[in-house]
Backbone as JSON, one array per atom type, in Angstrom:
{
  "sequence": "MRAMDKKSIINVGLITVFVASLLAFILNILFKIKSDSIFSAEWQAGDALGYVASVFGAVGTIILGYVAYKQNGKLQELESNNYIANYSALVLMNEVHIKGKANVPVNWSEHSEQIIVDADVKSESGYVGYDFTFVATGVGNATPALLHIKECNVFCGDDEKKNMSSYLFGKNYADVYSRVAIHKDNKIKFGMTYIVDKNKKDAFEKSIKQNAYNVIVEVVFYIVTDKNVITKCKCRSYCNGQNQNDNIRWEDKDPMVFFYGHDIADVRSMKISGEE",
  "N": [[-53.14, -127.82, -167.57], [-49.65, -127.9, -167.69], [-47.4, -125.64, -169.46], [-45.17, -126.93, -170.48], [-46.01, -129.59, -170.74], [-48.01, -129.32, -172.7], [-46.47, -128.45, -174.86], [-44.86, -130.7, -175.27], [-46.76, -132.61, -176.09], [-47.7, -131.47, -178.47], [-45.34, -131.58, -179.99], [-44.96, -134.37, -180.14], [-47.23, -135.02, -181.63], [-46.71, -133.71, -184.08], [-44.38, -135.04, -184.88], [-45.4, -137.61, -185.17], [-47.22, -137.29, -187.32], [-45.39, -136.59, -189.31], [-43.71, -138.89, -189.46], [-45.63, -140.79, -190.21], [-46.42, -139.84, -192.73], [-43.96, -140.04, -194.08], [-43.49, -142.84, -194.01], [-45.66, -143.74, -195.48], [-44.99, -142.67, -197.97], [-42.53, -144.01, -198.5], [-43.4, -146.7, -198.56], [-45.05, -146.59, -200.75], [-43.16, -146.2, -202.79], [-41.59, -148.56, -202.52], [-43.36, -150.57, -203.3], [-43.4, -150.25, -205.97], [-41.09, -151.35, -206.86], [-39.79, -154.21, -208.36], [-39.08, -157.47, -207.18], [-37.63, -160.69, -206.55], [-36.56, -161.68, -204.3], [-35.98, -162.47, -200.78], [-37.08, -160.2, -199.74], [-39.25, -159.61, -201.15], [-42.56, -158.39, -201.55], [-45.38, -159.62, -199.81], [-47.69, -158.59, -199.04], [-50.37, -156.55, -200.11], [-50.3, -153.17, -201.32], [-52.28, -151.64, -200.15], [-52.8, -153.13, -197.85], [-50.44, -152.8, -196.36], [-50.4, -150.04, -195.98], [-52.74, -149.81, -194.5], [-51.98, -151.19, -192.2], [-49.97, -149.5, -191.22], [-51.53, -147.26, -190.72], [-53.17, -148.23, -188.66], [-51.27, -148.64, -186.65], [-50.41, -146.03, -186.12], [-52.82, -145.01, -185.36], [-53.15, -146.32, -182.95], [-51.03, -145.14, -181.58], [-52.02, -142.53, -181.45], [-54.25, -142.98, -179.8], [-52.97, -143.69, -177.43], [-51.71, -141.27, -176.83], [-53.94, -139.62, -176.44], [-55.01, -140.94, -174.24], [-53.01, -140.43, -172.35], [-53.23, -137.64, -172.15], [-55.83, -137.49, -171.05], [-55.35, -138.77, -168.64], [-53.57, -136.94, -167.4], [-55.25, -134.74, -167.2], [-57.2, -135.75, -165.51], [-55.68, -136.1, -163.19], [-55.13, -133.42, -162.6], [-57.74, -132.57, -162.08], [-58.37, -134.06, -159.79], [-56.5, -132.92, -158.07], [-57.48, -130.29, -157.95], [-59.95, -130.79, -156.74], [-59.07, -131.76, -154.27], [-57.72, -129.47, -153.3], [-59.91, -127.77, -153.15], [-61.42, -129.03, -151.16], [-59.67, -128.75, -148.96], [-59.58, -125.95, -148.75], [-62.25, -125.41, -148.1], [-62.61, -126.63, -145.63], [-60.79, -125.71, -143.77], [-59.5, -123.75, -140.99], [-59.12, -120.7, -139.18], [-57.97, -118.69, -136.37], [-58.82, -115.97, -134.23], [-57.29, -114.08, -131.79], [-58.82, -113.0, -128.99], [-58.74, -112.56, -126.2], [-56.4, -112.9, -123.48], [-55.73, -114.61, -120.57], [-53.99, -114.6, -117.49], [-52.61, -116.31, -114.75], [-51.56, -114.68, -111.94], [-49.83, -115.69, -110.04], [-46.84, -117.43, -109.97], [-45.66, -120.77, -110.81], [-43.86, -123.89, -110.47], [-43.43, -125.95, -112.95], [-43.41, -129.5, -113.28], [-42.38, -132.71, -114.64], [-42.51, -132.36, -117.54], [-43.07, -133.74, -119.94], [-45.43, -135.01, -119.39], [-47.2, -133.05, -118.95], [-50.34, -131.34, -118.71], [-50.97, -129.23, -120.35], [-49.69, -127.45, -123.22], [-46.23, -126.57, -123.32], [-44.43, -123.65, -123.38], [-41.28, -122.28, -123.9], [-39.23, -119.68, -122.87], [-36.65, -117.94, -124.66], [-34.51, -117.13, -123.08], [-34.28, -118.85, -120.96], [-32.36, -120.65, -118.67], [-31.26, -123.65, -117.56], [-29.61, -124.02, -115.36], [-29.97, -121.81, -113.78], [-32.54, -121.87, -112.93], [-36.18, -121.74, -113.13], [-39.55, -120.47, -113.67], [-43.1, -120.97, -114.05], [-45.93, -119.74, -115.88], [-49.41, -119.78, -116.06], [-51.3, -119.61, -118.92], [-54.37, -118.7, -120.46], [-56.14, -118.78, -123.4], [-58.6, -116.97, -125.17], [-60.42, -117.21, -128.0], [-61.68, -116.59, -131.35], [-63.14, -118.67, -133.7], [-62.53, -118.91, -137.21], [-63.88, -119.67, -140.28], [-65.23, -122.53, -142.16], [-65.11, -124.93, -140.86], [-64.69, -126.69, -137.71], [-62.34, -125.88, -135.24], [-60.37, -128.4, -133.82], [-57.99, -129.53, -132.76], [-54.92, -128.08, -131.59], [-51.75, -126.62, -132.04], [-49.21, -124.79, -130.51], [-46.76, -123.14, -131.93], [-44.91, -121.0, -131.67], [-44.59, -118.28, -129.33], [-44.61, -114.96, -128.69], [-44.16, -112.22, -126.52], [-44.64, -108.84, -125.75], [-44.33, -106.37, -123.45], [-45.37, -103.12, -122.6], [-44.96, -99.84, -121.15], [-47.8, -97.97, -120.28], [-47.93, -95.2, -120.32], [-45.35, -94.11, -120.99], [-44.83, -95.5, -123.28], [-42.82, -97.36, -123.64], [-41.0, -100.45, -124.01], [-41.13, -102.68, -121.43], [-40.76, -105.31, -120.75], [-40.1, -108.54, -122.2], [-40.75, -111.57, -124.03], [-39.58, -114.37, -125.81], [-40.72, -117.14, -127.01], [-40.69, -120.71, -127.64], [-42.27, -123.82, -128.51], [-41.94, -126.58, -126.32], [-42.26, -129.22, -127.08], [-43.47, -131.39, -129.73], [-46.46, -131.37, -129.63], [-50.07, -131.44, -129.37], [-53.06, -129.66, -128.34], [-56.36, -130.21, -127.11], [-59.21, -128.41, -128.19], [-61.43, -126.36, -126.42], [-64.79, -125.72, -126.97], [-67.01, -123.01, -127.0], [-70.06, -121.08, -126.68], [-71.21, -118.83, -129.31], [-69.19, -119.28, -131.11], [-66.79, -119.16, -129.78], [-63.59, -120.18, -128.62], [-61.45, -121.96, -126.35], [-58.23, -122.46, -124.94], [-55.26, -123.63, -123.31], [-51.91, -122.88, -122.04], [-48.58, -123.28, -120.72], [-46.21, -120.99, -119.78], [-42.78, -120.88, -119.68], [-40.45, -119.15, -117.8], [-37.32, -117.65, -117.23], [-35.85, -117.46, -113.96], [-34.4, -115.16, -113.48], [-35.68, -113.29, -115.01], [-38.12, -113.1, -113.9], [-38.99, -111.17, -111.93], [-39.0, -108.73, -113.41], [-40.84, -109.36, -115.41], [-43.22, -109.9, -113.96], [-43.57, -107.42, -112.74], [-44.2, -105.91, -114.94], [-46.63, -107.05, -115.93], [-48.35, -106.8, -113.81], [-49.13, -104.21, -113.48], [-51.6, -101.58, -113.21], [-52.65, -100.68, -115.64], [-51.59, -101.13, -118.97], [-49.75, -101.67, -122.06], [-49.74, -104.39, -124.37], [-48.23, -106.56, -126.74], [-48.98, -109.43, -128.44], [-47.84, -112.2, -130.15], [-48.52, -115.13, -131.84], [-47.73, -118.22, -133.28], [-49.63, -120.59, -134.81], [-50.61, -124.04, -135.33], [-53.38, -125.33, -136.63], [-55.84, -127.79, -136.39], [-58.68, -129.03, -137.92], [-62.04, -130.43, -137.47], [-62.35, -131.8, -139.77], [-59.96, -132.82, -140.45], [-58.08, -131.09, -141.6], [-55.17, -129.16, -141.67], [-54.06, -125.99, -140.68], [-51.74, -123.38, -140.97], [-50.84, -120.49, -139.24], [-50.31, -117.06, -138.15], [-51.13, -115.26, -135.32], [-51.82, -111.99, -134.23], [-52.07, -109.67, -131.65], [-52.89, -106.55, -130.32], [-52.97, -105.57, -127.24], [-54.81, -104.27, -124.43], [-53.62, -104.2, -121.26], [-54.77, -105.34, -118.11], [-54.97, -105.46, -114.58], [-56.54, -106.96, -112.01], [-56.77, -107.65, -108.84], [-54.72, -109.61, -109.07], [-55.81, -110.98, -111.2], [-55.06, -111.21, -114.23], [-55.6, -109.74, -117.33], [-55.56, -109.65, -120.81], [-56.76, -107.9, -123.53], [-58.02, -107.58, -126.82], [-59.71, -105.64, -129.11], [-59.68, -105.7, -131.83], [-58.33, -107.99, -133.24], [-55.85, -109.67, -135.35], [-54.99, -111.97, -138.04], [-52.6, -113.94, -139.78], [-52.31, -115.78, -142.69], [-50.59, -118.8, -143.31], [-50.64, -121.08, -144.85], [-52.06, -124.34, -145.72], [-53.03, -127.87, -145.34], [-53.7, -131.42, -145.71], [-54.1, -133.15, -142.69], [-52.23, -135.54, -140.79], [-53.7, -137.03, -138.55], [-53.55, -139.27, -136.94], [-50.9, -139.6, -136.22], [-50.38, -137.59, -134.46], [-49.57, -136.26, -131.25], [-51.28, -135.81, -128.2], [-51.28, -133.32, -125.77], [-50.7, -134.24, -122.45], [-51.99, -136.66, -122.72], [-51.66, -140.12, -123.19]],
  "CA": [[-51.94, -128.54, -167.96], [-48.52, -126.99, -167.77], [-46.96, -125.31, -170.81], [-44.21, -127.95, -170.92], [-46.77, -130.76, -171.16], [-48.65, -128.99, -173.97], [-45.43, -128.41, -175.89], [-44.44, -132.08, -175.54], [-47.82, -133.29, -176.84], [-47.67, -130.91, -179.83], [-44.16, -132.14, -180.66], [-45.24, -135.79, -180.44], [-48.19, -135.05, -182.73], [-46.04, -133.34, -185.33], [-43.46, -136.12, -185.26], [-46.24, -138.73, -185.63], [-47.7, -136.97, -188.67], [-44.23, -136.63, -190.22], [-43.29, -140.28, -189.66], [-46.69, -141.47, -190.97], [-46.31, -139.39, -194.13], [-42.73, -140.59, -194.62], [-43.68, -144.27, -194.22], [-46.58, -143.91, -196.62], [-44.21, -142.37, -199.18], [-41.56, -145.09, -198.71], [-44.14, -147.89, -198.98], [-45.51, -146.38, -202.12], [-41.99, -146.4, -203.67], [-41.16, -149.95, -202.46], [-44.26, -151.44, -204.06], [-43.12, -150.05, -207.38], [-39.86, -152.1, -207.17], [-40.01, -155.64, -208.55], [-38.0, -158.27, -206.61], [-37.98, -162.08, -206.22], [-35.78, -162.07, -203.12], [-36.72, -162.61, -199.51], [-37.72, -158.93, -199.43], [-40.41, -159.39, -202.01], [-43.75, -158.09, -200.75], [-46.49, -160.55, -199.81], [-48.88, -157.77, -198.79], [-50.74, -155.53, -201.07], [-49.97, -151.82, -200.84], [-53.35, -151.19, -199.26], [-52.62, -153.8, -196.56], [-49.34, -152.16, -195.64], [-50.83, -148.72, -195.54], [-53.72, -150.02, -193.43], [-51.23, -151.55, -190.99], [-49.34, -148.27, -190.71], [-52.59, -146.4, -190.17], [-53.6, -148.78, -187.37], [-50.2, -148.37, -185.67], [-50.46, -144.63, -185.7], [-54.08, -144.83, -184.61], [-52.87, -146.75, -181.57], [-50.21, -144.09, -180.98], [-52.92, -141.42, -181.12], [-55.05, -143.37, -178.63], [-52.1, -143.59, -176.25], [-51.53, -139.84, -176.51], [-55.2, -139.13, -175.86], [-55.1, -141.51, -172.89], [-52.08, -139.68, -171.5], [-53.84, -136.33, -171.89], [-56.94, -137.7, -170.12], [-54.75, -139.08, -167.32], [-53.07, -135.7, -166.81], [-56.39, -133.9, -166.86], [-57.84, -136.35, -164.34], [-54.84, -135.76, -162.04], [-55.37, -132.01, -162.29], [-59.07, -132.48, -161.5], [-58.27, -134.56, -158.43], [-55.77, -131.91, -157.29], [-58.4, -129.19, -157.72], [-60.93, -131.24, -155.75], [-58.39, -131.8, -152.98], [-57.52, -128.09, -152.86], [-61.21, -127.22, -152.79], [-61.77, -129.61, -149.86], [-58.82, -128.12, -147.94], [-60.01, -124.56, -148.57], [-63.58, -125.37, -147.48], [-62.63, -127.19, -144.29], [-59.72, -125.18, -142.93], [-59.98, -122.78, -139.99], [-58.19, -119.77, -138.53], [-58.46, -118.17, -135.1], [-58.5, -114.6, -133.84], [-57.11, -114.01, -130.34], [-59.56, -111.89, -128.38], [-58.31, -112.32, -124.82], [-55.44, -113.79, -122.83], [-55.79, -114.52, -119.11], [-52.79, -115.15, -116.85], [-52.58, -116.39, -113.3], [-50.45, -113.85, -111.48], [-48.92, -116.44, -109.2], [-46.03, -118.38, -110.74], [-45.46, -122.11, -110.27], [-42.7, -124.59, -111.03], [-43.93, -127.17, -113.58], [-42.57, -130.71, -113.29], [-42.83, -133.74, -115.58], [-42.95, -131.63, -118.72], [-43.58, -134.65, -120.96], [-46.78, -135.44, -119.0], [-47.96, -131.86, -118.59], [-51.67, -131.34, -119.32], [-51.01, -128.17, -121.35], [-48.45, -127.26, -123.96], [-45.23, -125.79, -122.6], [-43.65, -122.72, -124.19], [-40.08, -121.94, -123.14], [-38.6, -118.45, -123.3], [-35.3, -118.16, -125.18], [-33.5, -116.81, -122.07], [-34.3, -119.81, -119.86], [-31.14, -121.43, -118.47], [-31.63, -124.64, -116.56], [-28.81, -123.92, -114.14], [-30.42, -120.69, -112.95], [-33.9, -122.11, -112.48], [-37.25, -121.17, -113.94], [-40.91, -120.51, -113.14], [-44.1, -121.11, -115.11], [-47.16, -118.97, -115.77], [-50.52, -120.42, -116.77], [-52.01, -118.74, -119.86], [-55.61, -119.19, -121.08], [-56.5, -117.98, -124.57], [-59.99, -116.94, -125.63], [-60.3, -116.85, -129.41], [-62.84, -116.8, -132.22], [-62.85, -119.48, -134.87], [-62.88, -118.33, -138.51], [-63.88, -120.72, -141.3], [-66.41, -123.4, -142.22], [-64.9, -126.12, -140.02], [-64.5, -126.44, -136.27], [-61.01, -126.23, -134.71], [-60.43, -129.52, -132.88], [-56.68, -129.63, -132.12], [-54.15, -126.86, -131.82], [-50.36, -126.64, -131.62], [-48.61, -123.47, -130.4], [-45.38, -123.27, -132.39], [-44.14, -119.93, -131.04], [-45.38, -117.25, -128.65], [-43.79, -113.82, -128.3], [-44.92, -111.25, -125.72], [-43.95, -107.56, -125.53], [-45.08, -105.53, -122.51], [-44.92, -101.74, -122.64], [-45.54, -98.89, -120.22], [-48.94, -97.32, -120.91], [-47.7, -93.77, -120.46], [-44.08, -93.81, -121.67], [-44.79, -96.25, -124.54], [-41.56, -98.1, -123.71], [-41.09, -101.88, -123.71], [-40.55, -102.95, -120.12], [-40.46, -106.75, -120.62], [-40.35, -109.26, -123.45], [-40.54, -113.01, -124.04], [-39.53, -115.02, -127.12], [-40.86, -118.53, -126.62], [-41.0, -121.78, -128.58], [-42.85, -125.0, -127.87], [-40.98, -127.56, -125.82], [-42.46, -130.52, -127.74], [-44.37, -131.4, -130.88], [-47.73, -131.91, -129.14], [-51.27, -130.64, -129.63], [-54.05, -129.56, -127.26], [-57.76, -130.22, -127.54], [-59.81, -127.09, -128.1], [-62.75, -126.3, -125.78], [-65.67, -124.89, -127.78], [-68.06, -122.34, -126.24], [-71.09, -120.45, -127.52], [-70.8, -117.71, -130.17], [-67.99, -119.68, -131.84], [-65.6, -118.88, -128.97], [-62.83, -121.37, -128.25], [-60.47, -121.73, -125.29], [-57.14, -123.43, -124.81], [-54.28, -123.12, -122.36], [-50.5, -123.23, -122.18], [-47.73, -122.85, -119.62], [-45.06, -120.25, -120.3], [-41.63, -121.02, -118.81], [-39.65, -117.92, -117.77], [-36.13, -117.74, -116.37], [-36.04, -116.76, -112.68], [-33.79, -113.83, -113.54], [-36.62, -112.37, -115.67], [-39.4, -113.21, -113.21], [-39.4, -109.92, -111.3], [-39.3, -107.73, -114.43], [-42.06, -109.76, -116.1], [-44.36, -109.7, -113.07], [-43.76, -105.99, -112.56], [-44.84, -105.41, -116.15], [-48.0, -107.53, -116.12], [-49.18, -106.5, -112.64], [-49.53, -102.81, -113.45], [-53.05, -101.4, -113.35], [-52.96, -100.58, -117.06], [-50.38, -101.12, -119.78], [-49.94, -102.19, -123.42], [-49.11, -105.69, -124.64], [-48.32, -107.14, -128.07], [-48.86, -110.89, -128.37], [-47.76, -112.87, -131.44], [-48.53, -116.58, -131.66], [-47.8, -119.05, -134.48], [-50.47, -121.74, -134.52], [-50.99, -125.08, -136.28], [-54.76, -125.61, -136.23], [-56.41, -128.96, -137.05], [-60.14, -128.98, -137.82], [-62.72, -131.71, -137.35], [-62.28, -132.44, -141.08], [-58.56, -133.25, -140.63], [-57.3, -130.11, -142.37], [-54.28, -128.4, -140.8], [-53.79, -124.64, -141.16], [-50.66, -122.67, -140.28], [-51.12, -119.06, -139.23], [-49.76, -116.27, -137.05], [-52.07, -114.31, -134.77], [-51.2, -110.84, -133.56], [-53.04, -108.87, -130.9], [-52.42, -105.36, -129.58], [-53.89, -105.68, -126.1], [-54.77, -103.42, -123.25], [-53.44, -105.04, -120.09], [-55.43, -104.93, -116.88], [-54.71, -106.32, -113.43], [-57.53, -106.8, -110.96], [-56.56, -108.67, -107.79], [-53.91, -110.65, -109.7], [-56.51, -111.57, -112.33], [-54.47, -110.45, -115.33], [-56.38, -109.93, -118.55], [-55.16, -108.89, -122.0], [-57.91, -107.92, -124.44], [-57.88, -106.86, -128.08], [-61.0, -105.52, -129.79], [-59.5, -105.82, -133.28], [-57.19, -108.89, -133.49], [-55.59, -110.01, -136.74], [-54.38, -113.27, -138.26], [-51.88, -114.06, -141.05], [-52.42, -117.15, -143.21], [-49.3, -119.34, -143.73], [-50.79, -122.28, -145.67], [-52.8, -125.45, -145.12], [-52.83, -129.18, -145.96], [-54.38, -132.52, -145.02], [-53.35, -133.51, -141.48], [-52.13, -136.94, -140.38], [-54.13, -136.93, -137.16], [-53.17, -140.48, -136.18], [-49.51, -139.47, -135.73], [-50.26, -136.42, -133.56], [-49.65, -136.53, -129.82], [-52.09, -134.84, -127.47], [-50.64, -132.96, -124.51], [-51.33, -134.82, -121.26], [-52.63, -137.94, -123.03], [-50.73, -141.14, -123.7]],
  "C": [[-50.79, -127.56, -168.14], [-48.08, -126.78, -169.21], [-46.03, -126.37, -171.36], [-44.93, -129.19, -171.41], [-47.44, -130.52, -172.51], [-47.64, -129.01, -175.11], [-45.0, -129.82, -176.27], [-45.48, -132.8, -176.39], [-47.86, -132.79, -178.29], [-46.51, -131.5, -180.62], [-44.38, -133.59, -181.06], [-46.21, -135.9, -181.61], [-47.56, -134.73, -184.07], [-45.11, -134.44, -185.82], [-44.25, -137.31, -185.81], [-46.73, -138.51, -187.06], [-46.56, -137.08, -189.69], [-43.82, -138.07, -190.53], [-44.33, -141.04, -190.47], [-46.62, -141.11, -192.45], [-45.08, -140.0, -194.8], [-42.87, -142.08, -194.94], [-44.6, -144.53, -195.41], [-45.85, -143.68, -197.94], [-43.24, -143.49, -199.51], [-42.26, -146.36, -199.18], [-44.62, -147.78, -200.42], [-44.38, -146.63, -203.13], [-41.6, -147.88, -203.72], [-42.06, -150.86, -203.29], [-44.13, -151.24, -205.56], [-41.87, -150.83, -207.83], [-40.17, -153.58, -207.26], [-38.83, -156.43, -208.0], [-38.51, -159.66, -206.29], [-37.23, -162.57, -204.99], [-36.68, -162.21, -201.91], [-37.48, -161.34, -199.15], [-38.92, -158.64, -200.32], [-41.68, -159.27, -201.18], [-44.81, -159.17, -200.91], [-47.8, -159.83, -199.47], [-49.16, -156.93, -200.02], [-50.4, -154.16, -200.48], [-51.03, -151.31, -199.85], [-53.24, -151.83, -197.89], [-51.54, -153.12, -195.73], [-49.73, -150.79, -195.12], [-51.86, -148.81, -194.42], [-53.06, -150.36, -192.12], [-50.58, -150.31, -190.36], [-50.38, -147.37, -190.07], [-53.06, -146.9, -188.8], [-52.56, -148.54, -186.28], [-50.29, -146.94, -185.17], [-51.78, -144.27, -185.03], [-53.91, -145.22, -183.16], [-52.03, -145.71, -180.84], [-51.09, -142.9, -180.56], [-53.78, -141.72, -179.91], [-54.25, -143.27, -177.35], [-51.91, -142.14, -175.84], [-52.79, -139.28, -175.87], [-55.4, -139.67, -174.45], [-54.22, -140.78, -171.9], [-52.66, -138.32, -171.14], [-54.98, -136.46, -170.88], [-56.43, -137.98, -168.71], [-54.27, -137.81, -166.62], [-54.22, -134.8, -166.38], [-57.11, -134.42, -165.63], [-57.03, -136.05, -163.08], [-55.03, -134.33, -161.61], [-56.73, -131.83, -161.61], [-59.07, -132.95, -160.05], [-57.55, -133.57, -157.52], [-56.67, -130.73, -156.96], [-59.45, -129.55, -156.67], [-60.33, -131.28, -154.36], [-58.17, -130.4, -152.43], [-58.82, -127.44, -152.43], [-61.67, -127.74, -151.43], [-60.98, -128.93, -148.74], [-59.28, -126.7, -147.66], [-61.35, -124.47, -147.83], [-63.57, -125.79, -146.02], [-61.41, -126.83, -143.46], [-60.3, -124.17, -141.96], [-58.83, -121.94, -139.48], [-58.78, -119.36, -137.19], [-58.03, -116.72, -134.94], [-58.41, -114.54, -132.32], [-57.81, -112.77, -129.79], [-59.05, -111.53, -126.99], [-57.24, -113.33, -124.41], [-55.53, -113.55, -121.34], [-54.57, -115.21, -118.51], [-53.0, -115.2, -115.35], [-51.34, -115.66, -112.8], [-49.42, -114.59, -110.65], [-48.17, -117.49, -110.03], [-45.97, -119.73, -110.04], [-44.22, -122.71, -110.9], [-43.19, -125.9, -111.63], [-42.91, -128.31, -113.51], [-43.17, -131.7, -114.29], [-43.38, -133.1, -116.86], [-43.59, -132.55, -119.76], [-45.0, -135.13, -120.66], [-47.67, -134.25, -118.66], [-49.28, -131.81, -119.37], [-51.81, -130.26, -120.39], [-49.67, -128.1, -122.08], [-47.52, -126.32, -123.18], [-44.42, -124.96, -123.6], [-42.48, -122.23, -123.34], [-39.45, -120.68, -123.72], [-37.14, -118.71, -123.68], [-34.22, -117.92, -124.13], [-33.47, -117.79, -120.9], [-33.0, -120.61, -119.85], [-31.41, -122.37, -117.31], [-30.87, -124.48, -115.26], [-29.28, -122.79, -113.21], [-31.84, -120.85, -112.46], [-34.92, -121.39, -113.35], [-38.56, -121.22, -113.16], [-41.86, -120.61, -114.32], [-45.34, -120.29, -114.82], [-48.23, -119.63, -116.63], [-51.28, -119.39, -117.6], [-53.29, -119.44, -120.31], [-56.0, -118.24, -122.2], [-58.0, -118.09, -124.83], [-59.95, -116.41, -127.06], [-61.62, -117.11, -130.13], [-62.41, -117.61, -133.43], [-63.33, -118.81, -136.15], [-62.79, -119.43, -139.56], [-65.11, -121.59, -141.21], [-66.31, -124.61, -141.31], [-64.62, -125.71, -138.58], [-63.09, -126.81, -135.86], [-61.13, -127.33, -133.65], [-59.13, -129.67, -132.09], [-55.87, -128.4, -132.48], [-52.75, -127.03, -131.26], [-49.82, -125.21, -131.63], [-47.14, -123.6, -130.75], [-44.48, -122.26, -131.68], [-45.1, -118.97, -130.36], [-44.43, -116.17, -128.16], [-44.67, -112.77, -127.61], [-44.06, -110.02, -125.5], [-44.83, -106.69, -124.64], [-44.5, -104.12, -122.52], [-45.63, -100.88, -121.62], [-46.65, -98.11, -120.93], [-48.71, -95.83, -121.16], [-46.46, -93.46, -121.29], [-43.95, -94.52, -123.02], [-43.47, -97.0, -124.74], [-41.8, -99.56, -123.4], [-40.39, -102.16, -122.4], [-40.19, -104.42, -119.92], [-40.8, -107.44, -121.93], [-40.06, -110.74, -123.24], [-40.53, -113.49, -125.48], [-39.55, -116.53, -126.86], [-41.18, -119.47, -127.76], [-41.5, -123.01, -127.81], [-41.77, -126.0, -127.5], [-41.06, -128.87, -126.59], [-43.45, -130.37, -128.89], [-45.69, -132.06, -130.48], [-48.86, -130.92, -129.43], [-52.16, -130.62, -128.39], [-55.44, -129.66, -127.87], [-58.36, -128.84, -127.27], [-61.18, -127.21, -127.44], [-63.6, -125.29, -126.54], [-66.8, -124.34, -126.91], [-69.06, -121.71, -127.21], [-70.49, -119.28, -128.3], [-69.46, -117.99, -130.87], [-66.7, -119.33, -131.09], [-64.92, -120.2, -128.62], [-61.82, -120.98, -127.17], [-59.43, -122.84, -125.28], [-56.08, -122.79, -123.92], [-52.86, -123.51, -122.73], [-49.78, -122.78, -120.92], [-46.48, -122.21, -120.2], [-43.93, -120.31, -119.28], [-40.73, -119.79, -118.94], [-38.48, -118.13, -116.82], [-36.35, -116.94, -115.09], [-35.45, -115.36, -112.69], [-34.69, -112.81, -114.23], [-37.96, -112.3, -114.95], [-39.86, -111.86, -112.66], [-39.8, -108.87, -112.33], [-40.61, -108.06, -115.15], [-43.28, -109.51, -115.22], [-44.63, -108.22, -112.82], [-44.51, -105.4, -113.76], [-46.31, -105.8, -116.22], [-48.91, -107.21, -114.95], [-49.44, -105.01, -112.47], [-51.05, -102.72, -113.61], [-53.48, -101.33, -114.81], [-51.67, -100.44, -117.85], [-50.72, -101.68, -121.16], [-49.16, -103.49, -123.61], [-49.29, -106.04, -126.12], [-48.07, -108.64, -127.93], [-48.87, -111.44, -129.8], [-47.63, -114.38, -131.22], [-48.62, -117.26, -133.03], [-48.52, -120.34, -134.12], [-50.46, -122.74, -135.68], [-52.37, -125.54, -135.81], [-55.29, -126.78, -137.05], [-57.92, -128.94, -136.82], [-60.72, -130.38, -137.66], [-62.77, -132.46, -138.68], [-60.85, -132.83, -141.45], [-57.78, -132.36, -141.61], [-56.47, -129.29, -141.4], [-53.95, -127.06, -141.46], [-52.7, -124.02, -140.31], [-50.94, -121.17, -140.37], [-50.39, -118.39, -138.07], [-50.79, -115.25, -136.61], [-51.31, -113.18, -134.07], [-52.31, -110.01, -132.9], [-52.33, -107.73, -130.19], [-53.39, -105.18, -128.42], [-53.71, -104.54, -125.1], [-54.7, -104.33, -122.03], [-54.11, -104.46, -118.86], [-55.13, -105.94, -115.78], [-55.71, -106.0, -112.34], [-57.38, -107.96, -109.98], [-55.82, -109.89, -108.35], [-54.67, -111.47, -110.75], [-56.12, -110.77, -113.56], [-55.18, -110.8, -116.63], [-55.85, -109.02, -119.65], [-56.28, -109.03, -123.02], [-57.62, -107.06, -125.67], [-59.23, -106.85, -128.78], [-60.89, -105.75, -131.29], [-58.28, -106.71, -133.6], [-57.03, -109.19, -134.97], [-54.91, -111.37, -136.83], [-53.76, -113.28, -139.65], [-51.88, -115.53, -141.46], [-51.07, -117.61, -143.75], [-49.41, -120.61, -144.58], [-51.58, -123.37, -144.95], [-52.64, -126.72, -145.95], [-53.69, -130.19, -145.22], [-53.5, -132.98, -143.86], [-53.35, -135.02, -141.27], [-52.42, -137.0, -138.88], [-53.64, -138.11, -136.34], [-51.75, -140.38, -135.6], [-49.34, -138.34, -134.72], [-50.41, -136.84, -132.1], [-50.41, -135.42, -129.14], [-51.46, -134.6, -126.12], [-51.43, -133.53, -123.33], [-52.0, -136.14, -121.48], [-51.58, -138.89, -123.59], [-51.24, -141.71, -125.0]]
}
């Protein structure tokens, strides 16, 4: 119970005791005064004091009921928090695979995968799309069922000079989720399409099609488990990039994840990418 609630209850208790003592004192004095007017007492002193005691007993019962109500609310909140903590899930990004050949996605609203758009995309200059596939490890007691990619930032650097040769700052085109494919050893897979401006296409492909290079990938995820708990987190991977016959693979042996909070998810209101 919060300090303010405790203070309020103590104050009410003290006021109740004071008022009860004052009334008892006043009644005791009044019954010593003789009067034949309309204000003459028809109760005995004991009756009046008994009535006052019953009133304040009722007040005490109400206070105790209020305390019990507050404690029950706190208990329910603790139970809810315990449920959320037990059935949330995080992911660690182990690998990212990219198709080296770009395409031009159409019908974005009906696209089967989530679409991430780089900040430099300008519709008048055109764009291309790259298909990404993530391989991750689930962390937690529950199974990731749905996943939303809020943001995805990519930094490509030269393996020898340690310089950044290309970068992408992307955000999701729509508020949609993807279904997660579950594999053995708690591995999960999901895909997305990254939209890149045509003016950045050559620099990006030159960076990712080197034989070996360094990549930093940061992704903000909203993860929904099979227990309807949603977790917000940011994954970061420092990857070694490899290109084998345009089969581009980014791998991190020691990925990390940052926890941003969790809550109960309203699954019924969520839209699934590629599904009506």
